[in-house]
N, C-alpha and C positions, 0 to 999 in steps of 0.2 A: 536466590538469584535466578533469573530467567535462564532457561537452557537454550542451546543452539538447535538449528534445524538443518538437515542435510537431505539432498536429493541426488541420486546417482543414476545417470544414463536414462534421462526422462525423454520419452518420445510421445508426441501428441498429434492428434488429427481431428478434423471435422468430417472429412470424407476419407474412408479407409484407402490407403495407398497414396495419399497426398499429405505428407507430414507437415505440420506447422512448427513443431519442435522436434529436434533430432539429436539424440545423444547429449542432451543438456545435463550438466552437473553443477551444483552450487552448494555452498555451505553458508548459512547465516549464523554468525557467531553470537555468543551471548551479549546482550545489551549493546547491540551495534546498530548504527544508522547507515543504511545502504541506499544508494541511488541506482536506478535502472534506466539505461538509455538504449535507444535503437531506432532505426528508421521505421517508418510505417510498414507494417507487415512482418516485422522482425520476430514477433511472438510475445511481446511484453504483456499485453492484456491476457492472452491465453495462459501464460505462466501464472499470473496473479489469480485468474479464475480457477486454475487447478489447485493452487495453494488454499483458495477459499472454499474448495469443495463443490464448485459449480460446473466443472467441465469433466465429463465422464470418459471421453475418448483419449485415454492415455495409458501408457505402461511405463514402469520404472524398475530398475534393478533393486533399488532400496529407497525407502522413505523413513527417516528417523528423526526423533526429537529427543535430545539428551541421551543419544545412543540407543534409544528403544524404538522398535518398529512401530509405525502408525499408519492409519489411513486418513486421508484428508477429510472424509465424510463422517468419521466416528464422532460420537457425541462428546467425548472427553476433549478432543482436539478443538471442536467447535467453540468450546468455552475458553479456549486459550488464545483465540484469534478474533480479529474484527477487521473488516475491509470497508474502505470508502471507495466506491466505484467512480469512474470518470463521469458517468451519467447514471442517475438513480431516480426512477419515478415511482418507487414503491412507497407504501404507507401514505398515499396522497390524502387520505381522510383522517390522518392523525395530525394533531398539532405537534410542535416540537416537544413540548412538555410531556405530552402523551407518549410520543415516540421514545423519549429519554427514559421514562418510567418503564415502558415495555421492554426495552433492551436490558436495562439493569435487572429487571425481574428474571428475564431469560438467562442472565449470567449469574443469578443468585446473589445479587448485590442490591444495596439500597441506593436509590437515585440521589445524587447530590444536587445542590442548587446550581453549581457550575457558573457562578456569577463572574468569576475572573475570565473564564473562557468566553462567555457571552459578551462581556464588555470588550475583550480583546479583539473579537471578530466583528464588533459593531452590530450585534444581533438583537439588541434590547427591544426594538420595536416589533420583532417578529416571533417572539417566544410562544404566543398563543394563537398564531395564525396556522391554517392548514398547510401542510407541506406542499400539497398540490397547487396552492395559490401563490407560492413563492417563486421568485425568479430563479434561474439556474444557479446563480452565484449564492443566493441566500439559502437555497436548498442544500447546496454543497456545504455551506457553513454549518447547517443543522447537523449533518452527518459528521463533519469534522469535530464539532464541539462534543458530540456524543463519543467519538473515538478517543479524544484526548481526556475526557472525563472518565471513561471506562478504564483506560490504561491497561489494555490486554498485554499478555506476554508477547504476542506476535501481532503487529499492526501493519496492514498492507494498504497502501494508498495508490490508486491509479490516476495519474494526472491530477493531483490535488489542487494545483494552481488554477486550472481552467475555471473561468467564470468569476474568480475573486477580484475584488478591487485592490487598489494599492495597499491600503492599510491592512486589509485582511491577509494579503499575501505576505507582508512583512511580519505580521503576528504568526502566521503559519510557519514561516521560516524559523522563528524562535522555538515554536513547539516541536518541530521536527528535530532541530539541532539538539535539544535537550532531552529527547525521548530515551536515550540510552540509560537514563536514571531509572526507568520503569520497565523496559523490555527491548525487544528487537523490532526495528522499523525498516520495512522495505517499500520504497516508493518509486514509481515510474514517472518520468517527465521528459518532454521534448524541449524544455527550457533549460539551457545549459547553466544559467545563473542559479536556478533553484538547486541544482546538484552540487555545484562548486561551493556554494555558501553554507551547505548544511551537512552533506554526506561525509562519513568517515572513509567510505569505500565506494567506488563506482564500478558497476558491472555494465559492460557494453555488449548488447546482443546483436548478432548478425546471422542470418540464415538459420534461425531456430536454435541457436546455442549461444553460450557466453563466449564472446570473442576475446575481449581484453578486460583486465581487472586493474583498476587504479586504486592504490591505497592512499590514506590520508597524507602520507609524505610526498606523494607525487601526483596528486590531483591537480592537473594543469589544464585550464580551459582551452588553451591553444592546441595542446597535444590531443585532447579529446576531439576538438573540432577537426584537426588534421586527419584523425583516424577515420572520420566520416567522409571527408572530402576525397581521401585517397582510396577509401574502401578497405583499408587495412585495419579492421576492427578485431 
């Protein structure tokens, strides 16, 4: 069974002396689906970039997976996670099939056909087109299909709904909601519906830290909305 991930007293910056994250602590439980919300500038993307090993300007008192210390850039942890970014223009000269094969080789796995995911996202016509030639929405689908086919222990999604059509969004919700069977999923979204329909727990960020935490028993759209409107996150 997949293990949990914990971060204690995380501080991050782009310019020294100007913190983006300040004293942030969180724990991702085993096989849990979590939603991450916050106003623009709250630090959601910075947090996901740190977890993905892409942001170097940070310090934390402790970083642990399954109770064991780790660094987010170490090779062993890289193979336990996969991130779908809000916008990603990498691998523009790969077709989807080439990219899928590349990723699975990097993770030491054999690439699947992924037909169910391809059909679910309505991606059949784009499998062999260059990623750079795809629309934003179809490029996002290519990375989402790869993510859900790979089934990493830790899956991070930054604004995964952006650019998707209605059918793709509904299928994405199904995949997010059921991901606890494979691992732990943390996703950010500014769309309240995507959080309330899929997440078991909601983390609300404000001023660079986790302000409120809603569990599956008390995820209430109106209460979350009020927390933003009143500023009491």
